[in-house]
C-alpha positions as CSV (number, residue, x, y, z in Angstrom):
1,X,0.0,0.0,0.0
2,X,2.8,2.4,0.9
3,X,4.6,1.7,-2.4
4,X,1.3,2.4,-4.3
5,X,0.8,5.7,-2.4
6,X,4.5,6.7,-3.0
7,X,4.1,5.9,-6.8
8,X,0.9,7.9,-7.1
9,X,2.5,10.8,-5.2
10,X,5.5,10.7,-7.5
11,X,3.2,10.6,-10.6
12,X,1.2,13.5,-9.3
13,X,4.3,15.6,-8.7
14,X,5.7,14.7,-12.2
15,X,2.4,15.8,-13.7
16,X,2.6,19.1,-12.0
17,X,6.1,19.6,-13.1
18,X,5.4,19.1,-16.8
19,X,1.9,20.7,-17.0
20,X,2.0,24.1,-18.7
21,X,1.1,27.1,-16.6
22,X,-2.4,28.3,-16.9
23,X,-2.6,30.7,-19.8
24,X,-3.5,34.2,-18.9
25,X,-5.5,36.8,-20.8
26,X,-2.8,39.1,-22.4
27,X,-2.7,42.8,-21.6
28,X,-4.2,43.7,-25.0
29,X,-7.3,45.5,-26.4
30,X,-9.1,45.5,-29.7
31,X,-10.8,48.5,-31.3
32,X,-12.8,49.0,-34.6
33,X,-13.3,45.3,-35.2
34,X,-15.3,44.3,-38.3
35,X,-15.6,41.8,-41.1
36,X,-16.4,42.5,-44.7
37,X,-19.0,39.8,-45.7
38,X,-19.0,38.9,-49.4
39,X,-21.8,37.2,-51.3
40,X,-22.0,33.5,-52.2
41,X,-19.9,32.2,-49.2
42,X,-16.7,33.9,-50.4
43,X,-14.1,34.4,-47.7
44,X,-14.6,37.4,-45.4
45,X,-11.8,39.8,-44.5
46,X,-11.5,40.9,-40.8
47,X,-10.1,44.2,-39.8
48,X,-9.3,45.7,-36.4
49,X,-6.7,47.5,-34.3
50,X,-4.8,45.5,-31.8
51,X,-3.1,47.4,-29.0
52,X,-0.6,45.9,-26.6
53,X,-1.5,47.5,-23.2
54,X,1.3,45.7,-21.4
55,X,4.9,46.3,-20.6
56,X,6.1,43.1,-22.5
57,X,5.9,42.3,-26.2
58,X,3.0,40.0,-27.4
59,X,3.0,37.6,-30.2
60,X,-0.3,37.0,-32.0
61,X,-0.3,33.4,-33.3
62,X,-3.9,33.0,-34.7
63,X,-7.6,33.5,-34.4
64,X,-10.7,31.4,-34.3
65,X,-14.4,32.1,-34.7
66,X,-17.5,29.9,-34.6
67,X,-18.7,32.0,-37.6
68,X,-15.8,30.6,-39.8
69,X,-14.7,27.2,-40.8
70,X,-11.1,28.4,-40.4
71,X,-9.5,31.8,-39.6
72,X,-6.1,32.7,-40.9
73,X,-3.8,35.7,-40.5
74,X,-3.0,37.2,-43.9
75,X,-1.1,40.1,-45.4
76,X,-1.8,41.7,-48.8
77,X,1.2,43.2,-50.6
78,X,1.8,44.7,-54.0
79,X,5.1,43.9,-55.7
80,X,6.1,45.0,-59.2
81,X,2.4,45.9,-59.8
82,X,1.2,42.4,-58.8
83,X,-1.1,42.0,-55.7
84,X,-0.5,39.0,-53.6
85,X,-1.9,37.6,-50.4
86,X,0.1,35.3,-48.1
87,X,-0.3,33.6,-44.8
88,X,1.3,35.1,-41.7
89,X,2.3,32.6,-38.9
90,X,2.9,35.2,-36.2
91,X,2.8,38.9,-35.5
92,X,4.8,40.7,-32.8
93,X,3.2,43.6,-31.0
94,X,5.8,45.6,-29.0
95,X,5.0,46.7,-25.5
96,X,2.7,49.7,-25.7
97,X,2.5,49.2,-29.5
98,X,-0.4,48.9,-32.0
99,X,-0.9,47.0,-35.1
100,X,-3.6,47.9,-37.6
101,X,-5.4,45.2,-39.6
102,X,-6.9,47.1,-42.6
103,X,-8.0,46.5,-46.2
104,X,-4.9,46.2,-48.4
105,X,-2.7,45.1,-45.6
106,X,-2.9,42.8,-42.6
107,X,-6.2,41.1,-42.2
108,X,-8.0,38.0,-40.8
109,X,-9.3,35.7,-43.5
110,X,-12.5,33.9,-42.6
111,X,-12.7,30.8,-44.7
112,X,-16.1,29.1,-45.1
113,X,-18.1,31.8,-43.4
114,X,-21.3,30.5,-41.8
115,X,-24.8,32.0,-41.5
116,X,-23.8,34.3,-38.7
117,X,-21.6,36.3,-41.2
118,X,-24.5,38.4,-42.2
119,X,-24.2,42.2,-42.7
120,X,-25.7,44.0,-39.7
121,X,-24.9,41.2,-37.3
122,X,-21.8,40.5,-35.1
123,X,-19.6,37.5,-34.5
124,X,-17.2,36.4,-31.8
125,X,-13.5,36.1,-32.5
126,X,-10.9,34.7,-30.2
127,X,-7.4,35.9,-30.8
128,X,-4.6,33.5,-29.6
129,X,-1.2,34.5,-28.4
130,X,2.1,32.8,-27.8
131,X,2.1,31.2,-24.4
132,X,-1.6,30.1,-24.8
133,X,-3.3,33.4,-23.8
134,X,-6.5,34.3,-25.6
135,X,-8.6,37.5,-26.0
136,X,-12.2,37.2,-27.0
137,X,-13.8,40.1,-28.9
138,X,-16.8,40.9,-31.1
139,X,-16.6,41.9,-34.7
140,X,-19.4,43.8,-36.5
141,X,-20.3,42.3,-39.9
142,X,-20.6,44.8,-42.7
143,X,-21.4,44.4,-46.4
144,X,-19.0,44.3,-49.3
145,X,-18.9,48.1,-49.5
146,X,-17.8,48.2,-45.8
147,X,-21.1,49.6,-44.6
């Protein structure tokens, strides 16, 4: 019995040692958050301003939304007269800094938008950060003209 208790105690201590620390909500805020909903189930672009309210840098690693089949971080660029869009794996936000997600630049790409992606409505988005922290926010849904 003592050997069993000692083994269980050891396993519990080992579990505590290798378990990641509880993720905390980052010191960040979101303003002017909206999606541009397009007709026929085309991907929707998400725009917002992300401000790091903390004293340490933050790294944005992704986003999720129940209104989207998948959400990706993207950047639009123009090079030699050719427009291109590419995935972005992470974005660093310096302490006290701000990053703008705007048409023609950084944006969220909502793939397979669901019925909630209807102009005049709103959808929840969860931003994820390095270290496991998350920030939930609400995005307004606008039409293709941005209204």
